N, C-alpha and C positions, 0 to 999 in steps of 0.2 A: 353199900347203899345206906343211908343213914336218915333218918327222920328230921323233918324240921321242926324246931321249938316254934311257939305262937310269934317271938320275938322275931325270928329268922324268917318266918312265912311272912310278916309284915314288910320286913325289909325287901324281900323277895319281890312282892307285888310293888312295892315303891320303885325298885329298880326295874320291874317290868313296864310300869308307866313311863320312868325317864327315859328308857331306852327306844321310846317311840321314833325319837329323832334320827335313830340309825338303823330302824328296823326293816329297810329295803336293802341291808346287805346280806350277801349270802351267809348261811351261819351251819346247814347241815353238811356234816363232815364227812359221813358214809351213806351209803344205801341202807334202808332200815331192815336189812336182812343178811344173813350169814351167806356171802359169796360162794356161787356155785364153782365147780371146775372150769366152766367156760366163761368166767369172768363176771356175768352179769345176768338176771334175769330181766326179759323185755317186759316194758309197762304195757299193761292190755287194753284197759277201758281207761279214759281220759275224764278230767274235769271238763263240763259242759259250761262253758263261757256264756252260754245264751242265759242259762239259769240253773246254777249248781243246787239243785234240791232234788234229792233222788225220788221221792214222791210226786213232783210235779212234771207231768210228761206234756209237752207243747208241741211235738213232731219237728222238733229243730234242734240239731246238735251243732254246737260250734267249737272245733277244736282250737287247740293254741296256735296253730300255724295260720288261723284264719279260715280254714276250710269248712265247708258246711254241709250237713247230711239232713233229708229230710224224707227218706225212706228207711225203713227198717232199723229204727232209732231207739226201739224199746228192746233193752237187753232180755232174753240172750239172742234176739234175732239180726244183730248186727254183722255184718260181714266181715269175717277174720281179717285182721290186718287194718280196718278201718278205724278203730278205735272209738267207736261211736257208741254213746249210752246215754239217751235222752235224759237230761237234769242230773246226772251223775256228779258228785261233790268231792269225788277223791281219785286217787289213781289204783288200779288193781294191779299185783303182781302176781300172777299166778305161779305156784311151787309147790313142791312135795309137802304132804301133812307133815306137820310136827318140824317143819325148818326154824331154826332159832330166829326170832324177831329182835332186831338190835335198837339201840337207842342212837338216832344219827347225828346227836348233838346232847351236850349236857341238858339236862332238866330236872324237873320235880312233878312227881306223880300226882295228878289233880283227880284221876279216876282210875279205878281198876276193879272191874265188876262183871258178873253175868247179870243180863237183863233182857227184858222181853224186844224182840227186833221190831222193826218197822211193821206198821199194819194200814195197808196190805203192803206185802213185799213188791218190789218192783217187778215188773213182767208176769206178775200171777205165780210166782213161784211159790212153792210151800215152804215154810221156814223150818229150819234144822235145829229146833229147841232156842234156848236162850242165847243170847249172842255174848261174847265175850269181848270187852271193850277196854282199851287203854288210853288215857288222854294225859300227854304230857306239856308243862308249861315251860317255856324256854326263856323266860326273863327278857325277852325283848318284843313282847307284844305278838308274838306267834305261838299258836299252840298245835301240836301235832296228836293226831287220831290214829289209833289202830284198830279195825275191826276184825270179826270173825275169828277170834283166837280160842285155842283150844284150852281145856283146864289142864291142870291149875295154871293160873297167872302167875308169873314169877316176881311180880313188884307188888306194892301196897301203896294206898293213899298216904301221902307225906314221906315216901322215900326219896332221896335224892338219886338220879343216876347220872352216870358220866358217857361220854361217846363210847358205843361199844358193849355197853351192859346189856344182858339178854331180858328181855322184856317178857317174853313168853315164846309161843310156838304158834305157828301159823295152822290154821284148820279151816272149818266150812260151817261154823256156828251161825244160828240166826238166819238172815236171807242170804243163803249161799248154796251153791250147787257142788262147786267143786273146791279144792282147798286153795286157798288165795289170800293174799295181805289186801286190805281195804286201806289205804295210805293216805291221810287226809290233812291240811294244813290249813288252820283257821287264823285269820288275824283280827285283832281287837278284843276278843273273847272266845272260850272254849264251849260255849253253849251251841246247840242246834236250833237255829231259827228258821221255821217254816216259811217266814215272809220274806225276810231280808237277810240272807244266808252270809255266813263269816267266810265261808271257804274262798280260798285263792287256790292258783294252780302254781307249783314250785318249780314247773318246768317255763314259767314266765308267759308272757304274750309277745306275738312276734308278726305283726299286722300293721298297715298304714293306717290303723283307725285306733280309738281308744279302747282298752279292754272292758267290753261289757260289764264284767263283775263291778267295775267303776260304780255303776250306778246304783248300786244297794246301799253300800256305806263308804264309799269312797276309796275302797281296798284294790290296788292295783298289783295284778299278778307279776312277781319278778323271779328269775331264776335264783333260787335259794341254796343251790349246792357250791361248796366251795371247791373251786378248780383251778388249774395251771394255766400257763400259756402253750405247753405241750401238753395234749390231751390225747392219750391211748383210747382204744375202743372198750377198754375194760374200766377206766378211769371214772372218777365222781364228775367230771363236768362233760361225760358222754352219757347220751341214752338212747338205746336202740329201743324200737317200737313191735309190737307182735306183728308177726307175719306168719303165713302158711309154709313158705319155703325157704327160709335163712338155713344157712349152712356155715358151719363154724370151721375154720381151717387153723393148723397149728402153724402158721407162717405170717410172715408181715412183722412189723414193728414189735418187739417184744414177743416174738413167735405167736401171734393171734391176730385173726382178723376175720370178718363177717363179709359174706357174698350173699347174692340175691339174682335171681333171674331178672330180665328186663322186660318193661311193658313201654307203651308209648303214648300214653294219657293218664290225667290225675284220676279219671273214672277206672282205671285197671289198676292203680298203682295199690301194692298192699306192704311196701317194705320202706321204713324210711328211719332216720337218725338224727340226732342233733347235737353237735359241740359247741360248748359255750365257755369261753376262756376267761380266766382272770388276767386282766391288763393292767399294769402297774400306774399307767398313765395315759393321758390324751396324747395324741401325735400320729404317725404313720407306721404302721404295721405291715411286715411281707406274711402272707399266708402259704404254708406249704404243706403238702400233703405227702403221705406214704404208700406206696402201691407197691404190695410184694411181688417178688419174681415168679416167673412160671405158670402165669394166671391168663386165661383168655379173656382179658378185661375189656371193658367197652371202649369205644373211641370217642362217645359223645357223652359222658357223665355230666350231670348237670347239677352244679354247687350253688346253693342259694346263700349269700352273703347278706344277713340281715343288721343294719345298724339302727339301734333303737335311741332316740332322743329323750332328753330328760321329761318329756310330757307323756312317755310310754309309747309314742307312735315310731315304727319301723318303716325303714326305707329298705328296699330289697333289690339288689342285682344279682344276676345269674353269670356265671362263667363256665363256660363248657369245657371239659377237660378229657382229654385222650389218656385213658388210664393204662394204655399199652406202652407208653414212650419212658423210658429211663427207668424201668421197675427195678425196685431193690433200694430206692433212694427217696430222701424227700424232694419233692419238686414244687417250684413256686408257681402258684396258679393265680394270684391277684396281689394287689398292695391297696391298702385303705387307710384311710384319715379317719380316727374315732376323736370326734370333738370332745370337749369336757363335759362330764355328765351323760355320755352314752354308752352304750354296752354293743356288744357283739355276739352273734351267732351264726354257725353254719349248719344249714341243713340239706342232706343229701337223701334222694329218693332212688327207687328202682326205676324212676322214668328216665330215657335216654331221647337223646335228638333223633331228628327224622332220618339220617344218613348213617346212624350210628352202626359199627359192627361190633362183633364181641358177644359173648355168652352172659357176662356177669358183670354186675355193679359191685365194686369194692369199697367195703368201709373199714378204714382203718386209720392209723393216728393223724392227727391235724397240728402243725405247730404256728405259733404268732410271734414273730420277731421283730422288734424296734427298729425303724430306719431311720439313722439320723447319722450325721458326721460323727457322733460321739459313740454310735455303734460300730464303726469301723476298728477292725483288730489290727494289731501290731503285726500280725503275720501278713495281712492283707498288703501293708505298703512296703514290709521288708522282703518277704519272701518270694512276692506276686511280681514275676519277670515280665509278664503279659498284660495286655488291654484287659480290662475288668470292668464289665457294666454291672455295678453293685446292685442297684434297684431300679425300677420304673415306678413311680406312684403318683396319682392313684392310678390302678391299673384292673378294670376298664376307667377310663376317664371321659368326661364329656367338655372338658373346658381347656385343659391344658395338663400335659404330662411332664412331670420333671424327671430327669434320667441322672442318677448320680453315677460318676464313673471313674476309674482311675487310670492315669496314662503313666507308664514307669520311664519314659523317657522323653527328649524334646524332639519332635519330627513333626512333619505335616501329617494333620489327621483330617481325613474325611467323614461327615456324617451324613446317613442316606436312610431315608424311610421309603421303603417298598410296600405295595399292596398286596394281597396274597395271590396275584396270579402273576408276580414278578415285576410289575411296572414301578418304575421310579417316580415317586412322588414328589419327592423334595430332596436336595443336595446340596450342603455347604462344605467349605474347605477352610481349614485353618492351618495356615504356614506356621512352622515353628512351635507348635503347640506346648505350652508349659507342662512339665510332668506333675503328676499329683492327683489329688480330689477334685472334680470340677461336676458342674450340674450343666445338664442341657435341657432346655424347655422346649416342647413342641405343642403348639396350639391348634393342631388339627389342620394345617393349611398347606397348600401344595407350593411349587415354585412360583406360581403367578399371585399367590396371595389370597387364592379362593379356598372356600372351606371343602374339605373333603367328604364323602358320605360316611356313614358309621359303617363298621367292619374292622376286620382284623388286618393289621399292619406288622411291619418288622422295622425295628431300628437298628443301624448298622454303624459301626465304629470301624473304621479301616486305617491301618498305616502302609507301609511299602511292603511289610513282610506278613501282615497279619489281620483278620478280619474277626469282629466278636457281634453277634446279633441276637437279640431277643425280641420276643412278641409283646405286642400291646394291641388292646383294643378300645377301638374310638365309638362311644355312644352318645349320639345327640340328644 
């Protein structure tokens, strides 16, 4: 770590102002703590999107996924696993005392000291001495804040830090009962403003309305963690949230996964997680989930797919997935189209469908693969001797579904749409169908040209000696 000269600091401030135009890009390269043996500490208390100001309690808490709470929202009375904390401005990670707290990105130390805590402390708790606080500037109009640190602090004002440097150690100083890290992200300034807070949520905002935080300073909450297109349950693009009955298993993709017991309603839900990929470009993507073998997994897990447009508003579609099928592999659950400027997230909860069987919802790796003729591998063309249904997109669909398929020979081919009880909905036959890759489009109509009802259907391609079938979902 090195001190900045006055000239360097002025250049740093200039770069910070200049980089406002790119400040919505993810920049947090790691979680702000030393990873435990079980991959990741859960996030406990969240940012209140209704008003992220710790000392302003208005009996309404609004979570990053749009879920509202208006009962028992003053810490420490929140229900375990609901992550509600009226007016909370950051994210709390509960972890053992003296866990190393790490810089999640390169930065410059603006603040490093012990000072008086909030007065009064939220929830009426008694302060535990002066509060250890560190604030980093990241040169992109974002500032990260670390509270409740133990003495001594590991950095001083003027230090440069790089990703992974130890800033200090977690504690319970100031307004804290238990050892935890209060991690906060501010945009536009590192100051604490009691009327118009600078706080934003690094997990983003995934709802069909504008982020309420924007009303204060125009700052929108965006997902700020650097991620990949394949996200395991311990990776940076994944976050698990506190719940009373999580179980960690040494099985699944990369030999780790999480499971939780099932519930049937949002009011009962206490376990949930989010995956947010980095996608190279707009276009169609296939979503695949990994389910470990040997688990009594549920037959109706509900995956929520959120597509957020350039205005910060999300459209959510749900896909019901049988986690007992084809365990030990990646399984395609949906195809989506990502427009230019849009982002995507997947949220999975412990809530299951009304007819679900099985004991556990499984939380494991998810991968996003681009769908295009450019994505067709040489092996698909040369080695595949059978009919191949490469993809169906979008899936679910509400206007038309595009099926990309491969025929390895010239022969009469029959296309059939079947409903979920086996009735033939539509059928066409193509004599002497040419070999190679082709597209088939179904617009949700039957043989008579009438629109069919919403539901689950099966698309089938058959030759004289084989048949391939894939599920698709029609949503009006």
